[in-house]
Each structure stands twice: as structure tokens, then as C-alpha cells.
PAMAR-395199 format. One record per residue (C-alpha): residue in three letters; chain; x negated, y, z negated. Coordinates in pm, 1 decimal. Each point is the difference from the previous one (the first is absolute). Layout:
# residues N
<"ALA","A",<X,Y,Z>>
...
***
This chain:
# residues 476
<"MET","A",<-3.8,2516.6,-5098.6>>
<"ALA","A",<-208.8,-314.6,25.8>>
<"ARG","A",<-277.8,-12.8,-255.7>>
<"ILE","A",<-56.0,-372.9,-27.0>>
<"ILE","A",<-293.1,-234.7,45.2>>
<"PRO","A",<38.6,-230.3,301.7>>
<"MET","A",<71.5,-357.7,-103.6>>
<"LEU","A",<-315.2,-125.6,171.0>>
<"VAL","A",<-216.2,224.8,-218.0>>
<"LEU","A",<192.0,-91.2,-314.9>>
<"ALA","A",<-40.5,-369.5,75.1>>
<"ALA","A",<-369.9,45.7,63.5>>
<"CYS","A",<-39.3,164.0,-342.4>>
<"THR","A",<28.9,-343.4,-157.1>>
<"ALA","A",<-286.4,-150.3,200.8>>
<"ALA","A",<-317.0,-104.7,-181.6>>
<"ALA","A",<-312.4,194.4,99.0>>
<"VAL","A",<-334.5,-141.1,106.8>>
<"ALA","A",<-335.9,166.7,-42.2>>
<"GLY","A",<-228.7,113.5,280.1>>
<"PRO","A",<-375.2,24.9,62.2>>
<"PRO","A",<-217.5,306.1,-64.1>>
<"PRO","A",<120.2,338.4,131.8>>
<"HIS","A",<-165.9,222.0,258.6>>
<"GLY","A",<-348.2,95.9,-109.3>>
<"GLU","A",<57.0,-45.7,-372.5>>
<"ARG","A",<-65.9,-248.1,-275.3>>
<"PRO","A",<179.5,-338.5,9.2>>
<"HIS","A",<310.8,-68.6,-201.7>>
<"GLY","A",<123.0,-316.9,-163.4>>
<"GLU","A",<324.5,-180.4,60.3>>
<"ARG","A",<207.9,220.9,-227.8>>
<"PRO","A",<59.6,375.9,-27.4>>
<"GLN","A",<-318.4,143.6,-142.9>>
<"VAL","A",<-17.8,135.4,-354.6>>
<"SER","A",<-330.7,176.7,-54.0>>
<"PRO","A",<-209.9,-80.3,-308.5>>
<"PRO","A",<-29.9,246.2,-287.8>>
<"HIS","A",<-199.4,311.1,85.0>>
<"SER","A",<-45.1,250.8,-279.7>>
<"GLU","A",<82.4,361.5,89.4>>
<"PRO","A",<-33.0,320.6,-203.0>>
<"HIS","A",<327.0,133.2,-143.4>>
<"ALA","A",<179.1,-325.9,79.5>>
<"ALA","A",<-129.7,-285.6,-211.8>>
<"ALA","A",<334.6,-32.1,-180.8>>
<"GLY","A",<231.6,80.9,289.1>>
<"LEU","A",<11.0,215.0,308.8>>
<"ALA","A",<-160.5,327.4,105.0>>
<"VAL","A",<97.0,199.6,307.6>>
<"GLY","A",<-212.2,229.5,212.9>>
<"THR","A",<157.7,208.6,275.8>>
<"PHE","A",<-132.8,143.3,325.4>>
<"SER","A",<126.7,221.6,281.4>>
<"VAL","A",<-208.8,84.5,307.5>>
<"ASP","A",<75.5,210.0,306.8>>
<"VAL","A",<-38.0,-224.4,308.0>>
<"THR","A",<132.4,246.1,256.7>>
<"PRO","A",<-181.5,-40.7,334.3>>
<"PRO","A",<-167.5,287.8,184.9>>
<"LEU","A",<168.1,151.1,303.1>>
<"GLY","A",<-50.0,-205.7,312.5>>
<"THR","A",<15.6,-333.3,-185.1>>
<"PRO","A",<210.6,-272.6,167.9>>
<"LEU","A",<327.5,-65.6,-181.1>>
<"CYS","A",<219.8,-310.7,-21.0>>
<"ASP","A",<-272.1,-222.8,151.4>>
<"GLY","A",<-13.3,220.4,311.0>>
<"LEU","A",<372.7,-36.6,68.5>>
<"VAL","A",<83.2,371.9,-44.6>>
<"PRO","A",<-187.4,324.8,73.2>>
<"PRO","A",<-304.5,66.8,-221.4>>
<"ALA","A",<3.4,231.9,-300.5>>
<"ALA","A",<66.0,357.1,110.2>>
<"GLU","A",<111.2,148.3,-333.0>>
<"ILE","A",<24.1,-100.5,-366.0>>
<"VAL","A",<363.6,23.7,-108.7>>
<"ASP","A",<-63.6,-146.8,-344.2>>
<"PRO","A",<-291.5,-195.9,-149.7>>
<"LEU","A",<-46.9,-375.2,-0.2>>
<"LEU","A",<-99.0,-161.4,-328.9>>
<"ALA","A",<-148.6,-325.0,-129.2>>
<"ARG","A",<129.0,-52.2,-352.5>>
<"GLY","A",<-12.1,-280.9,-246.2>>
<"VAL","A",<-92.5,-146.1,-334.4>>
<"VAL","A",<-287.6,-199.3,-143.9>>
<"LEU","A",<119.3,-245.6,-264.7>>
<"LEU","A",<-248.6,-110.1,-266.2>>
<"SER","A",<51.0,-287.9,-241.7>>
<"SER","A",<-190.7,-296.3,-139.6>>
<"GLN","A",<6.6,-131.0,358.8>>
<"ALA","A",<-180.0,144.4,302.2>>
<"PRO","A",<132.5,340.1,115.8>>
<"ILE","A",<292.1,27.1,241.0>>
<"VAL","A",<45.3,277.0,259.2>>
<"LEU","A",<335.6,93.0,155.8>>
<"CYS","A",<-23.4,257.7,279.2>>
<"ALA","A",<260.4,159.2,230.6>>
<"VAL","A",<-122.5,191.0,307.8>>
<"ASP","A",<186.7,245.6,224.4>>
<"TRP","A",<-125.9,-169.0,317.9>>
<"VAL","A",<188.0,-191.6,267.0>>
<"GLY","A",<-182.3,-327.4,-73.2>>
<"ILE","A",<-326.1,-153.6,-123.5>>
<"GLY","A",<-75.7,-336.7,153.8>>
<"ASN","A",<-254.1,-269.9,74.2>>
<"GLY","A",<-353.6,135.6,-52.3>>
<"GLY","A",<142.9,328.8,-124.7>>
<"TYR","A",<186.6,-177.1,-278.4>>
<"THR","A",<-310.4,-194.8,-94.3>>
<"ALA","A",<-206.8,320.5,-14.0>>
<"TRP","A",<252.7,180.3,-220.0>>
<"ARG","A",<30.5,-286.8,-247.4>>
<"HIS","A",<-372.0,-66.8,-25.4>>
<"ALA","A",<-81.8,367.7,-55.9>>
<"LEU","A",<266.2,46.8,-267.9>>
<"ALA","A",<-94.9,-328.2,-167.1>>
<"GLU","A",<-364.0,105.0,-27.5>>
<"ALA","A",<104.0,338.3,-140.9>>
<"ALA","A",<225.5,-162.3,-259.5>>
<"GLY","A",<-245.7,-271.9,-98.7>>
<"THR","A",<226.9,-279.9,115.1>>
<"THR","A",<47.3,-243.0,289.9>>
<"PRO","A",<184.9,80.0,327.1>>
<"ASP","A",<275.6,-250.4,-75.9>>
<"ARG","A",<103.8,224.2,-291.9>>
<"VAL","A",<49.5,305.1,223.6>>
<"ALA","A",<333.0,69.6,172.6>>
<"VAL","A",<-2.2,271.0,268.0>>
<"HIS","A",<324.5,95.4,173.6>>
<"ALA","A",<79.8,252.4,271.3>>
<"LEU","A",<324.4,195.4,-10.8>>
<"HIS","A",<22.4,-22.1,380.7>>
<"GLN","A",<65.2,363.3,92.1>>
<"HIS","A",<-41.4,33.0,377.2>>
<"ASP","A",<-151.9,347.8,-5.6>>
<"ALA","A",<-300.2,-147.2,-180.3>>
<"PRO","A",<-314.2,-194.2,96.5>>
<"GLY","A",<-59.2,-372.3,-22.1>>
<"CYS","A",<-312.2,-207.4,-66.6>>
<"ASP","A",<-116.4,-326.9,159.8>>
<"PHE","A",<-376.6,-38.7,37.3>>
<"ASP","A",<33.8,-337.9,175.4>>
<"ALA","A",<216.5,150.1,274.2>>
<"GLU","A",<-237.2,295.9,22.6>>
<"MET","A",<-294.6,-231.3,74.6>>
<"ILE","A",<200.8,-164.7,277.6>>
<"LEU","A",<101.9,336.9,146.6>>
<"GLN","A",<-358.0,124.1,-1.4>>
<"GLN","A",<-91.8,-286.4,232.1>>
<"VAL","A",<240.9,130.8,266.6>>
<"GLY","A",<-84.5,366.9,-43.4>>
<"LEU","A",<293.6,89.6,-223.5>>
<"GLY","A",<-180.6,52.3,-329.6>>
<"GLY","A",<182.0,251.1,-217.6>>
<"ALA","A",<322.1,-21.3,203.1>>
<"GLU","A",<199.1,-170.9,-277.1>>
<"PHE","A",<-134.1,194.9,-299.3>>
<"SER","A",<-311.8,185.4,-114.4>>
<"PRO","A",<-240.3,-252.3,-157.4>>
<"ALA","A",<-219.0,276.0,-145.7>>
<"PHE","A",<292.8,170.5,-171.2>>
<"ALA","A",<135.4,-334.7,-124.7>>
<"ARG","A",<-330.8,-91.5,-163.4>>
<"GLN","A",<-25.8,343.2,-160.6>>
<"ALA","A",<350.9,-38.5,-138.5>>
<"ILE","A",<-79.1,-346.7,-137.5>>
<"ASP","A",<-312.5,135.9,-170.6>>
<"ARG","A",<194.4,285.8,-161.1>>
<"VAL","A",<274.1,-230.5,-125.6>>
<"ALA","A",<-261.6,-240.7,-136.7>>
<"ALA","A",<-166.3,286.0,-189.6>>
<"ALA","A",<338.3,94.0,-147.7>>
<"VAL","A",<63.5,-360.4,-103.3>>
<"SER","A",<-332.7,-6.9,-181.7>>
<"GLU","A",<89.8,319.7,-184.8>>
<"ALA","A",<347.0,-132.5,-82.2>>
<"ARG","A",<-155.5,-305.2,-159.7>>
<"ARG","A",<-222.8,216.8,-218.7>>
<"ASN","A",<291.1,221.0,-106.5>>
<"ALA","A",<261.2,-269.3,-61.8>>
<"ARG","A",<240.8,50.8,-287.7>>
<"PRO","A",<165.8,-265.9,-218.3>>
<"CYS","A",<345.3,-113.6,112.8>>
<"SER","A",<235.4,-86.9,-285.3>>
<"HIS","A",<313.8,-74.4,196.3>>
<"LEU","A",<173.2,8.0,336.7>>
<"GLY","A",<310.2,174.8,127.8>>
<"LEU","A",<224.7,-195.8,238.5>>
<"GLY","A",<255.5,174.9,218.8>>
<"THR","A",<229.5,-75.6,292.3>>
<"ALA","A",<211.2,240.0,206.2>>
<"ARG","A",<212.6,-22.4,312.7>>
<"VAL","A",<-127.1,195.9,300.6>>
<"GLU","A",<298.4,146.6,181.3>>
<"ARG","A",<21.9,63.3,375.0>>
<"VAL","A",<-357.7,-75.8,101.1>>
<"ALA","A",<-57.1,-362.7,103.2>>
<"SER","A",<175.8,-206.4,266.1>>
<"ASN","A",<-95.5,-321.2,174.0>>
<"ARG","A",<-152.5,61.6,341.5>>
<"ARG","A",<142.4,-313.1,163.7>>
<"ILE","A",<366.5,16.2,100.4>>
<"LEU","A",<124.6,-334.5,131.4>>
<"GLY","A",<255.1,-54.5,273.6>>
<"PRO","A",<277.2,-262.8,8.5>>
<"ASP","A",<-247.4,-255.0,140.0>>
<"GLY","A",<-225.2,27.5,-306.7>>
<"LYS","A",<-274.2,176.5,197.2>>
<"VAL","A",<-136.2,348.0,-63.5>>
<"LYS","A",<225.2,243.6,186.0>>
<"ILE","A",<-143.0,329.8,-127.5>>
<"VAL","A",<-327.4,79.3,-172.7>>
<"ARG","A",<82.5,289.8,-233.2>>
<"PHE","A",<-338.5,165.8,-34.1>>
<"SER","A",<-94.4,273.0,-249.2>>
<"SER","A",<229.5,251.8,170.6>>
<"THR","A",<290.0,-31.1,238.6>>
<"THR","A",<286.9,196.0,154.2>>
<"ILE","A",<174.9,-311.3,137.4>>
<"PRO","A",<351.4,-3.4,-151.4>>
<"GLU","A",<20.5,-380.0,-12.6>>
<"ALA","A",<-329.9,-18.5,-191.8>>
<"ILE","A",<107.4,271.0,-243.3>>
<"GLU","A",<339.0,-158.9,-64.0>>
<"ALA","A",<-136.2,-352.1,-53.6>>
<"PRO","A",<-35.0,-116.3,-363.5>>
<"GLU","A",<-327.2,46.7,-186.3>>
<"GLY","A",<-62.5,-372.0,33.7>>
<"VAL","A",<-250.5,-195.1,-207.7>>
<"ILE","A",<-209.7,237.8,-212.1>>
<"ASP","A",<-123.6,23.4,-356.2>>
<"PRO","A",<184.5,313.5,-113.4>>
<"ASP","A",<-187.0,39.1,-328.8>>
<"LEU","A",<-315.9,187.2,-90.1>>
<"GLN","A",<-205.9,-161.9,-276.1>>
<"LEU","A",<-219.4,190.3,-247.5>>
<"VAL","A",<-274.8,-111.3,-237.8>>
<"ALA","A",<-154.1,264.8,-226.3>>
<"PHE","A",<-305.1,-23.7,-226.7>>
<"PHE","A",<-0.8,176.1,-339.7>>
<"ASP","A",<-258.0,76.7,-265.4>>
<"GLY","A",<235.7,42.7,-292.9>>
<"GLU","A",<237.7,274.5,112.3>>
<"GLN","A",<-239.5,127.4,264.4>>
<"PRO","A",<83.6,-122.0,352.6>>
<"LEU","A",<-302.1,-90.6,210.5>>
<"ALA","A",<132.8,-116.4,334.2>>
<"ALA","A",<322.7,-96.6,174.6>>
<"LEU","A",<0.3,-257.0,280.7>>
<"THR","A",<307.1,-5.3,225.5>>
<"TYR","A",<98.4,-253.6,266.2>>
<"TYR","A",<254.8,34.6,280.8>>
<"ALA","A",<34.8,-187.4,328.8>>
<"THR","A",<46.0,200.6,319.2>>
<"HIS","A",<-190.7,133.0,295.8>>
<"PRO","A",<-101.3,350.4,-115.5>>
<"GLN","A",<62.6,194.6,321.9>>
<"SER","A",<230.8,298.8,37.2>>
<"TYR","A",<-158.6,130.0,321.9>>
<"TYR","A",<-354.7,-38.5,132.4>>
<"GLY","A",<-226.1,10.6,300.6>>
<"LYS","A",<-44.9,377.9,29.0>>
<"GLY","A",<-357.4,6.6,-129.1>>
<"GLY","A",<98.1,117.5,-347.7>>
<"VAL","A",<-173.3,-204.2,-271.3>>
<"SER","A",<251.5,-75.0,-275.2>>
<"ALA","A",<78.0,-241.0,-282.9>>
<"ASP","A",<362.3,37.1,115.8>>
<"PHE","A",<297.0,-30.1,-234.5>>
<"PRO","A",<-157.0,-242.2,-252.2>>
<"GLY","A",<-291.2,240.9,-39.9>>
<"LEU","A",<235.3,294.8,-45.7>>
<"ALA","A",<204.8,-194.3,-255.7>>
<"ARG","A",<-318.1,-88.6,-187.8>>
<"ALA","A",<-103.7,366.7,5.7>>
<"GLN","A",<333.6,96.0,-154.3>>
<"ARG","A",<-68.5,-236.8,-287.0>>
<"ASP","A",<-351.5,142.5,-35.1>>
<"ALA","A",<152.4,345.5,-46.8>>
<"GLU","A",<259.7,-125.0,-246.7>>
<"LEU","A",<-240.9,-211.0,-209.7>>
<"PRO","A",<-351.8,135.0,65.0>>
<"GLU","A",<-149.0,-199.8,-288.2>>
<"VAL","A",<90.4,-329.5,173.3>>
<"LEU","A",<-177.0,-149.0,303.1>>
<"HIS","A",<272.9,-109.1,241.4>>
<"VAL","A",<-100.6,-290.4,224.6>>
<"HIS","A",<247.8,-119.7,262.4>>
<"PHE","A",<-13.1,-335.3,180.9>>
<"ASN","A",<195.0,-100.8,310.9>>
<"GLY","A",<181.3,-328.9,-46.6>>
<"ALA","A",<84.5,-257.7,264.9>>
<"GLY","A",<149.3,246.0,246.7>>
<"GLY","A",<-99.9,-155.6,331.2>>
<"ASN","A",<362.2,-28.6,116.1>>
<"VAL","A",<132.8,296.9,-200.5>>
<"ALA","A",<0.7,371.0,94.8>>
<"ALA","A",<201.0,319.6,-46.2>>
<"GLY","A",<170.0,-23.0,341.2>>
<"LYS","A",<358.4,-6.6,-121.5>>
<"TYR","A",<-51.9,323.0,-194.3>>
<"ASN","A",<-256.1,179.9,215.8>>
<"ASP","A",<45.9,164.8,338.4>>
<"GLY","A",<-367.3,96.3,20.0>>
<"SER","A",<47.5,371.4,-63.7>>
<"PRO","A",<-281.4,158.5,-204.8>>
<"ASP","A",<248.9,114.2,-265.2>>
<"ASN","A",<77.3,-360.6,-83.6>>
<"ARG","A",<-348.7,-55.7,-139.7>>
<"ALA","A",<80.3,213.9,-304.7>>
<"ARG","A",<341.5,-163.8,-40.3>>
<"LEU","A",<-145.1,-351.5,-1.7>>
<"ALA","A",<-273.4,113.0,-239.4>>
<"GLU","A",<256.7,140.2,-244.2>>
<"ARG","A",<201.1,-324.6,5.7>>
<"LEU","A",<-310.5,-204.9,-72.5>>
<"ALA","A",<-117.0,243.8,-266.8>>
<"ALA","A",<343.6,-18.0,-163.8>>
<"ALA","A",<-41.0,-376.6,-41.8>>
<"MET","A",<-354.8,45.2,-133.6>>
<"ARG","A",<138.5,252.1,-250.4>>
<"GLN","A",<287.6,-224.2,-106.9>>
<"ALA","A",<-225.0,-303.2,-41.0>>
<"TRP","A",<-226.7,208.1,-223.7>>
<"GLN","A",<283.8,141.7,-206.9>>
<"THR","A",<165.4,-336.8,-59.9>>
<"GLN","A",<-313.6,-209.2,-55.5>>
<"ARG","A",<-22.0,-238.8,-292.9>>
<"ARG","A",<-318.2,-43.4,-202.4>>
<"VAL","A",<-171.9,-334.2,-55.9>>
<"ALA","A",<-305.9,-61.8,-216.4>>
<"LEU","A",<-307.9,-153.6,158.9>>
<"ASN","A",<-293.7,-197.3,-132.7>>
<"GLY","A",<-295.1,-185.5,148.0>>
<"ALA","A",<182.7,-333.5,11.9>>
<"ASP","A",<259.2,155.4,235.0>>
<"ILE","A",<-248.9,60.3,283.3>>
<"GLU","A",<-56.2,-253.4,278.4>>
<"TRP","A",<-133.3,40.2,355.3>>
<"ARG","A",<82.6,-268.9,255.7>>
<"VAL","A",<-137.0,-45.6,351.8>>
<"ARG","A",<125.3,-228.0,275.5>>
<"PRO","A",<-199.5,-20.4,328.3>>
<"VAL","A",<206.7,-103.5,302.9>>
<"ALA","A",<-63.4,-69.6,366.7>>
<"LEU","A",<266.2,182.1,199.8>>
<"PRO","A",<69.6,-174.1,334.0>>
<"PRO","A",<-90.0,221.9,298.1>>
<"SER","A",<254.6,66.5,272.1>>
<"ALA","A",<-15.1,-252.0,284.5>>
<"SER","A",<0.8,295.5,240.4>>
<"LEU","A",<-351.3,101.6,-106.7>>
<"THR","A",<-288.3,-143.9,200.3>>
<"GLU","A",<-361.4,111.2,16.5>>
<"ALA","A",<-0.5,1.5,380.7>>
<"GLY","A",<323.4,195.1,30.1>>
<"LEU","A",<-100.6,265.2,-251.3>>
<"LEU","A",<-346.7,41.5,152.8>>
<"ALA","A",<159.7,46.9,341.3>>
<"VAL","A",<205.1,289.8,-135.5>>
<"LEU","A",<-296.1,151.0,-183.0>>
<"GLU","A",<-224.5,-3.4,305.3>>
<"ASP","A",<257.5,144.9,240.7>>
<"ALA","A",<-77.5,371.8,11.1>>
<"THR","A",<311.9,64.9,212.1>>
<"LEU","A",<231.8,-87.5,-289.6>>
<"PRO","A",<126.1,261.8,-248.0>>
<"ARG","A",<-243.0,59.5,-283.4>>
<"ILE","A",<252.6,-86.3,-270.7>>
<"GLN","A",<59.0,-340.2,161.2>>
<"ARG","A",<-373.3,-71.4,-16.3>>
<"ILE","A",<-17.6,119.5,-361.7>>
<"GLN","A",<284.4,-233.6,-92.3>>
<"ALA","A",<-182.3,-285.2,171.6>>
<"ALA","A",<-310.3,70.3,-209.8>>
<"ARG","A",<202.4,-7.5,-321.2>>
<"ALA","A",<163.7,-326.5,104.3>>
<"LEU","A",<-334.8,-152.3,96.4>>
<"ALA","A",<-151.2,96.1,-335.4>>
<"TRP","A",<286.3,-180.7,-173.1>>
<"LEU","A",<-16.6,-305.7,227.3>>
<"ARG","A",<-373.7,-41.6,-58.7>>
<"ARG","A",<56.3,12.9,-376.7>>
<"CYS","A",<259.2,-274.3,28.8>>
<"GLN","A",<-227.9,-210.3,219.4>>
<"ALA","A",<-279.7,40.2,-256.4>>
<"GLY","A",<224.0,-134.2,-277.0>>
<"ASP","A",<20.6,328.9,-187.8>>
<"LYS","A",<271.8,35.0,-259.4>>
<"ILE","A",<214.1,289.9,-116.3>>
<"GLU","A",<31.6,34.9,-374.8>>
<"LEU","A",<335.9,56.9,-163.1>>
<"SER","A",<-19.2,114.1,-360.1>>
<"ALA","A",<223.4,68.1,-296.6>>
<"LEU","A",<-65.7,182.4,-325.2>>
<"ARG","A",<208.6,-97.1,-301.2>>
<"LEU","A",<29.4,257.9,-274.3>>
<"GLY","A",<243.1,-159.7,-243.6>>
<"PRO","A",<340.4,7.1,175.5>>
<"VAL","A",<-145.4,193.2,296.0>>
<"TRP","A",<-120.7,-164.4,320.0>>
<"LEU","A",<-183.7,216.0,255.2>>
<"VAL","A",<-18.1,-198.0,325.5>>
<"HIS","A",<-245.6,91.4,278.0>>
<"LEU","A",<73.2,-119.8,354.1>>
<"PRO","A",<-139.6,57.2,352.0>>
<"GLY","A",<124.3,145.5,325.0>>
<"GLU","A",<325.9,158.4,112.0>>
<"LEU","A",<202.0,-246.5,-200.0>>
<"PHE","A",<374.6,-48.9,40.6>>
<"VAL","A",<206.1,100.3,-302.7>>
<"GLU","A",<134.3,-354.4,-41.3>>
<"TYR","A",<-335.5,-99.6,-152.0>>
<"GLN","A",<31.6,274.9,-262.3>>
<"LEU","A",<353.2,-109.4,-83.6>>
<"ALA","A",<-118.2,-359.5,-27.8>>
<"ALA","A",<-283.2,97.3,-236.4>>
<"ARG","A",<239.2,192.3,-223.4>>
<"ALA","A",<243.5,-293.7,-2.3>>
<"MET","A",<-275.2,-237.7,-109.3>>
<"ARG","A",<-37.3,192.3,-326.5>>
<"ALA","A",<339.7,165.0,-26.7>>
<"GLN","A",<-34.7,37.1,-378.2>>
<"ASP","A",<-318.5,208.6,36.2>>
<"HIS","A",<-97.0,338.7,145.4>>
<"VAL","A",<-144.4,-88.9,341.2>>
<"CYS","A",<-161.7,269.0,219.1>>
<"VAL","A",<-122.1,-81.7,350.9>>
<"ALA","A",<-265.6,188.9,196.6>>
<"ALA","A",<-44.0,-98.7,365.1>>
<"TYR","A",<-220.5,153.0,272.0>>
<"GLY","A",<-309.0,-154.9,-159.4>>
<"ASP","A",<-224.6,-165.6,259.1>>
<"TYR","A",<144.9,145.1,322.7>>
<"GLY","A",<-161.3,-264.8,221.2>>
<"PRO","A",<306.4,-219.4,67.5>>
<"GLY","A",<226.3,290.5,102.1>>
<"TYR","A",<372.6,-61.9,-43.7>>
<"ILE","A",<94.8,-309.8,-199.0>>
<"GLY","A",<356.5,-112.4,62.1>>
<"THR","A",<210.3,-283.3,-134.5>>
<"ALA","A",<27.8,-319.9,201.5>>
<"VAL","A",<350.9,78.5,123.3>>
<"ALA","A",<-103.7,352.7,102.0>>
<"TYR","A",<-231.8,-141.8,265.6>>
<"GLU","A",<302.1,-176.1,154.3>>
<"GLN","A",<203.7,322.5,-4.2>>
<"GLY","A",<-241.5,202.8,212.8>>
<"GLY","A",<-56.4,370.0,-54.5>>
<"TYR","A",<-301.7,228.1,-19.0>>
<"GLU","A",<-148.8,-114.7,-331.7>>
<"THR","A",<-29.7,-365.1,102.3>>
<"GLY","A",<-147.3,74.7,342.3>>
<"PRO","A",<-368.2,67.1,78.6>>
<"VAL","A",<-37.5,229.7,-303.0>>
<"SER","A",<28.1,-310.0,-220.4>>
<"ARG","A",<-323.8,-196.8,7.1>>
<"VAL","A",<131.7,-296.6,-198.1>>
<"ALA","A",<213.0,-302.8,88.2>>
<"PRO","A",<349.8,-73.5,-140.2>>
<"GLN","A",<-150.8,-259.9,-233.3>>
<"VAL","A",<-133.8,291.3,-205.4>>
<"GLU","A",<317.6,-1.6,-209.2>>
<"GLY","A",<-68.6,-341.2,-150.5>>
<"VAL","A",<-359.3,93.7,-78.5>>
<"LEU","A",<91.4,323.5,-175.2>>
<"ILE","A",<298.2,-134.9,-193.2>>
<"GLU","A",<-207.8,-287.9,-135.2>>
<"ALA","A",<-275.7,241.5,-99.3>>
<"LEU","A",<246.0,233.4,-172.7>>
<"GLN","A",<155.3,-289.6,-186.5>>
<"GLU","A",<-345.3,-100.1,-124.3>>
<"LEU","A",<-97.3,353.7,-95.3>>
<"LEU","A",<320.1,66.2,-193.4>>
<"ARG","A",<68.9,-337.9,-159.8>>
***
């Protein structure tokens, strides 16, 4: 089964990076990855302290789900959570947050980061917020909402009132986590293979073009029989300990998280169920799960879409979480081992996006509502690009650990490239950060066709060079 990094991406890993101008709505950065100045924190003057938070962010019934793409919430199957850690050291605080929502983009991403930064007593560039991308969950994009309000579609994509309430509650929990942080003496590092979950969505034909898109579920024999394709088969774990007392476990795995969806049942799907299993097994540990670069990866090969498969996929993911925990190795940590890096980049917008074309769709009341919602999201992104706004990539180094934070529905090749850049270290990748750019493919993927590199991708093929250079700079 092919699990290799395309040669184009590997070659790009050697490129030298260049710095960019200030990011969207935040303080300017210099020409190198930013390392914040010392900032004294209680409990952490000599090392690291960790505060944990977990907040219910389940929407009320009637709330739009999946950016208006599926029926609204009709029942709560299982709760949605926002979980994370606040890291305190001699530097400014750092917040890492994973949210059971479909995506948080543009003005929504800005609002989340600014609120959590204020609560933690830090700056927005030291806050990483990532959605897990469950489809039976709400999204958040205040820029798109403002555009939709102008054409009478306010509230069609998500509930702004609920989103702001959820942000406020998570911010309050972050503030409390900072106050209650405990010293962290060492880390636990684990890796485990996830069996029979992920498969690449893009099956190529003899001509090198996409022949079949193997979505999250399928009953097509040819799609089921095709190899897994390019995936990252491993789940990565980083745990925080105060002596022998575990505080939190962060896990990372790259795949679309859908078993079945679109019936109005709010659910954190199989990653949420797997996380809940670990909660029951180790109730003293906060389990935080991040989705990796799974834009072109899903469970299609192993999932026919039957409801029973949700529990099966959850058990397979939980088994890897359990194994990674049981086989983890301990590493000591001190203040000199902590470094936060930021790299702002300008992602090139898709040439298919034009202000006039998107406005024409938005203003045409005869078109399907979802098509107009998608136009608003694309227009919000295009206007950011035209204004010179930047997306911030970030990486946290904790000794031999690198936690990498990336935007959009990123192809798994970028995760594999990041891990190859520091093959001797423990590299964990979280994608689905700023959801503004949509799918982010590799350069060759845009030549191959397929769903992910069509209109749902709001960036141009040149995005690969920009991101690989930025990753090389972050991880050098």
C-alpha cells in the first residue's frame, strides 16, 4: 500500500523560506519565526505548567449544521466539546484548542483566537484553534455571515448568537485553566498504528487523473478494493505529567471524521466516541484529540455508511490511542526546551474566484441556498487575500516534540512532509485551523482533477510552494 511522499513535495522540503508581512488583524512579525520574550507566569518560572479545559459546545436544536449543507440539528446524539490546554512558562502563555465543529474560518477564527488570547493573558498569535471537522456539527465564519446578512440570508450558515456564547464560555474556561495550572515535569511520547480506518479519497485512473473520489463511505466495489493509497497510518500522542500524575493527553490522527451524517443528529462522530472511551478508561486525564491533514483522507475503504460502523471505527481509533498511551516513553522537560514559532504566509487565491462572479451568485435568489452560502464563504476569503491578510502557521517545540498548526482542509502530503523534515523528532500535525481557504491540495493534485481541487478549494496550485517553504522555516 502506497504510503510515500510525492517527489515534488520532498523536493520542495529543501527550499529556503522567506518571511511575510503582518497577519490578518494582528501584530506585525519580523522576518524570522517569532520567539516571544520572557513573560513570568505563576507555577512555571523554572519550566512548564499546564492548565486544562473542557467545555460543552453542543448547539441548540434548529441550529444549522455543516455550514448549512445538511439538515439542521434535530436531536443531540452525543455532545460536542471544545478541549485544550493552556501552557505557562517564562514566556507568554500558549493555548491549544480542539473543537468538535465542522470548521472555524475567516472572522470566526479571528474571534476565537482573540477571545482565548485575552482570557489566557497572551497574544492571538500564540493561540492555535482547530476544528475536528465533524459534519453533524456547526461552523463559524463571521465574515461570511456579514455578507449573507446583506442578501437576506443571515443565520443560514450557522447561528452567530450561539457561536459567540460558545466562544465566551470557552474563554472563561481558559481563564480558569490558567489559574489552576499544575507544574509539568516531563512528557510522554507515543505512536501507534491505526488499523482499517483511513484511506486516500482520490483513486487515479491509468491516465493519471482522478477516476473515483472515495468519500467517507462507499459501497462501490472498485473503491473498496483499491489500495489505501497515500495516508499517514500513525496516531501520535503527547502527554503532560506532574511527576507520576498525568494531566493531559493530546492525540493527532489525519482523516475525515465521518461515519454517516446528514440526518439532523448532532454528533462528534467516531473520533468523539473514541475520545469518550479514553475518558472512561483514564478519567484523571484530559483527552484532547486533533485532526491532522486529512483533506484527501477518509474512511471510505472501510465504511459502507451503516450506523453500526460508527462504533467500529471509534473502537479502532480508540485502540490506537490506548496503545500509544501504553507504549509511551518519558522525556524530561525544562524551560530551555520550550519555543513557539510563527510564520505568516499569503496563500494564493484560486483564479476562479472573482468579486463580480461571487456577487452574482449571492444576489441570485433563484439559486439553491447552499450555493449562495458557499459563494459568501469564498467571497470572504477572496476579500482577505485582496486586503493582503496573512494566515499564520505555528509550531511549538517542547524538547524533541514539535506540535505543528496548519490551516484548511490540508492534503496529507503536507503532514508527511513536515514529519520528514524532522524525522528524528516527535512531530504532530493539527490541520483544520483557519478554515477560510477550504481544501488545500498539492500542485500535482490540481492537474489530476477531482472534487477536492475543484471549487471547494479556494487556493491556487502555487500554494504548495508557499506552504513547504513556510514549513521548512518553521521546523529548521
